[in-house]
C-alpha positions as CSV (number, residue, x, y, z in Angstrom):
1,M,60.6,51.1,179.5
2,Q,58.9,53.6,181.8
3,E,60.3,57.1,182.7
4,D,61.4,55.9,186.1
5,G,63.7,53.3,184.5
6,L,61.6,50.3,185.4
7,G,60.2,47.7,183.0
8,L,56.6,46.7,183.0
9,R,57.5,43.3,184.6
10,E,59.2,44.9,187.6
11,R,56.4,47.4,188.1
12,K,53.9,44.5,188.1
13,K,56.0,42.7,190.7
14,R,56.1,45.7,193.0
15,A,52.4,46.2,192.6
16,R,51.7,42.6,193.4
17,R,53.9,42.6,196.4
18,D,52.2,45.8,197.8
19,A,48.8,44.2,197.1
20,L,49.8,41.1,199.2
21,I,51.0,43.3,202.1
22,D,47.8,45.4,202.0
23,A,45.6,42.3,201.8
24,T,47.4,40.7,204.8
25,H,46.9,43.9,206.8
26,E,43.2,44.1,205.9
27,L,42.6,40.4,206.8
28,V,44.5,40.5,210.1
29,R,42.5,43.6,211.1
30,E,39.2,41.9,210.2
31,Q,39.8,38.4,211.5
32,G,42.9,38.4,213.7
33,L,46.2,36.9,212.9
34,E,45.5,33.3,213.9
35,Q,42.4,33.1,211.7
36,V,44.0,34.3,208.5
37,T,45.6,31.8,206.1
38,V,47.9,32.3,203.2
39,E,45.1,31.0,201.0
40,D,42.8,33.8,202.3
41,I,45.4,36.4,201.3
42,C,45.9,34.9,197.9
43,D,42.1,34.8,197.3
44,R,41.8,38.4,198.1
45,V,44.6,39.4,195.7
46,G,43.7,36.8,193.1
47,V,47.1,35.0,192.9
48,S,48.2,31.5,193.6
49,V,49.8,30.3,196.9
50,R,53.0,29.6,194.9
51,T,53.1,33.2,193.8
52,F,52.7,34.3,197.5
53,F,55.8,32.3,198.5
54,N,57.8,34.0,195.7
55,Y,57.4,37.1,197.8
56,F,57.2,36.1,201.5
57,D,58.0,33.1,203.6
58,S,54.9,33.4,205.8
59,K,51.8,35.5,206.5
60,I,53.7,37.1,209.4
61,D,56.5,38.2,207.1
62,A,53.9,39.6,204.7
63,V,52.6,41.8,207.5
64,F,56.1,43.4,207.7
65,G,56.8,43.2,203.9
66,V,60.0,41.1,204.5
67,A,61.4,39.4,201.5
68,P,62.7,35.8,201.8
69,T,66.2,37.0,201.0
70,T,67.5,39.9,202.9
71,F,70.7,40.8,201.0
72,D,73.0,39.3,198.4
73,R,75.4,36.8,200.1
74,Q,77.9,37.2,197.3
75,V,78.1,41.0,198.0
76,A,78.5,40.2,201.7
77,E,81.4,37.8,201.0
78,V,83.2,40.2,198.8
79,Y,82.9,42.9,201.5
80,A,84.0,40.5,204.3
81,T,87.2,39.6,202.4
82,G,88.2,43.2,201.7
83,G,86.4,44.2,198.6
84,P,85.3,45.5,196.3
85,T,87.6,48.5,196.5
86,G,89.6,48.0,199.7
87,D,88.3,51.3,201.2
88,L,86.1,50.6,204.3
89,A,83.7,53.5,203.9
90,T,83.2,53.0,200.2
91,D,82.7,49.3,200.5
92,T,80.2,49.7,203.3
93,R,78.0,51.5,200.9
94,T,77.8,48.3,198.9
95,L,76.1,46.7,201.9
96,V,73.5,49.5,201.9
97,S,72.9,48.8,198.2
98,A,72.6,45.1,198.8
99,L,69.9,45.6,201.5
100,L,68.0,47.8,199.0
101,E,67.9,45.1,196.4
102,F,64.6,44.1,198.0
103,P,62.9,47.5,198.9
104,G,61.0,47.6,202.2
105,P,57.4,48.6,202.6
106,S,56.3,52.3,202.5
107,K,56.2,54.4,205.7
108,E,52.4,54.1,205.7
109,R,52.6,50.3,205.5
110,V,55.2,50.2,208.2
111,G,52.8,52.3,210.3
112,V,50.0,49.7,209.8
113,A,52.3,46.9,210.8
114,I,53.2,48.7,214.0
115,E,49.6,49.2,214.8
116,L,48.9,45.5,214.3
117,M,51.8,44.6,216.6
118,K,50.1,46.4,219.4
119,V,47.2,43.9,219.3
120,E,49.0,40.8,218.1
121,P,51.9,39.8,220.4
122,T,53.1,37.1,217.9
123,L,53.8,39.9,215.4
124,F,56.0,41.8,217.9
125,S,58.0,38.6,218.7
126,R,58.5,37.8,215.0
127,H,59.5,41.4,214.3
128,M,62.2,41.3,216.9
129,E,63.4,37.9,215.6
130,L,63.6,39.2,212.0
131,F,65.5,42.3,212.8
132,D,67.9,40.5,215.1
133,A,68.6,37.8,212.6
134,I,69.4,40.2,209.8
135,R,71.4,42.5,212.2
136,Q,73.5,39.6,213.5
137,E,74.2,38.4,209.9
138,M,75.2,41.8,208.8
139,Q,77.2,42.4,212.0
140,S,79.1,39.1,211.4
141,V,80.0,40.1,207.9
142,I,81.3,43.5,209.1
143,G,83.2,41.9,212.0
144,R,85.0,39.6,209.6
145,R,86.1,42.6,207.5
146,L,87.3,44.6,210.5
147,D,89.1,41.7,212.0
148,R,90.8,41.0,208.7
149,E,92.0,44.6,208.4
150,R,92.7,45.0,212.1
151,A,90.8,48.2,211.8
152,E,90.6,50.8,214.5
153,A,86.8,50.2,214.6
154,A,87.2,46.5,215.1
155,A,85.2,46.7,218.3
156,R,82.3,48.4,216.6
157,P,80.7,46.1,214.0
158,E,77.3,46.6,215.6
159,L,77.6,50.4,215.2
160,I,78.3,50.0,211.5
161,A,75.6,47.5,211.0
162,V,73.0,49.8,212.7
163,A,74.2,52.7,210.5
164,V,73.8,50.6,207.4
165,F,70.3,49.6,208.3
166,H,69.2,53.2,209.0
167,I,70.8,54.6,205.8
168,A,69.0,51.9,203.8
169,R,65.7,52.7,205.5
170,W,66.1,56.4,204.9
171,A,67.0,55.9,201.2
172,T,63.8,53.8,200.9
173,T,61.8,56.6,202.5
174,L,63.2,59.2,200.1
175,W,62.4,56.8,197.3
176,Y,58.7,56.6,198.3
177,E,58.6,60.4,198.8
178,A,59.8,60.7,195.2
179,G,56.9,58.6,194.0
180,S,58.8,55.4,193.8
181,A,60.7,56.7,190.8
182,G,63.7,54.5,189.9
183,H,65.1,52.3,192.7
184,P,65.9,53.0,196.3
185,R,69.6,52.6,195.5
186,D,69.3,55.8,193.5
187,Y,68.8,57.7,196.8
188,I,71.7,56.3,198.8
189,D,73.8,59.5,198.2
190,A,70.9,61.7,199.3
191,A,70.5,59.5,202.5
192,Y,74.2,60.0,203.3
193,R,73.9,63.7,202.7
194,D,70.9,64.0,205.0
195,L,72.7,62.0,207.7
196,H,75.8,64.2,207.4
197,T,73.7,67.4,207.6
198,V,72.0,66.2,210.8
199,L,75.2,64.9,212.5
200,G,77.6,67.5,211.2
201,P,81.4,67.2,211.0
202,Q,83.3,65.0,213.5
203,P,84.0,66.9,216.7
204,P,87.5,67.6,217.8
205,P,89.1,65.2,220.2
206,A,88.7,66.0,223.9
207,S,91.7,67.7,225.4
């Protein structure tokens, strides 16, 4: 076991995933999105097509580093039905953790994807579709929880969903800044602290 707590197998999986993303970026830059095939990407990395689809559903998803599974459906169902602890704030952290099961790409790779979107309209459309699909799924889970509890925030599932996404993203950024030591889930507390530092305490109600 390595010092960062990861086994050799997991480290190899992460390295292969990053290599597939980088190869996709390089080929799209060189040839254009339409000309690049999954076979081209696999040839550059030296893996099989079957291996590629263990990581990504399509070459477009590889541009964004999007895993085939976004978050654990079992975790989502437990949350929607009032678990695992019964406390809304505590349980919402489990959704952040679930999103981080499949770490997103580094800030540098996200930057490359953004640059490619500027010259490949198909990428922009797919990016919006991906984000909206995940957001809607997460928002639906949160809405079920709030409706069940008749919570005061019942009209705000979208707000909670957006917060979950941004906390997960910031935890991933902190993880990369720490040299990818451990797992992004290890940085959830730090992400919450940073958010609290920026936003500060809740303001008093208006008189």
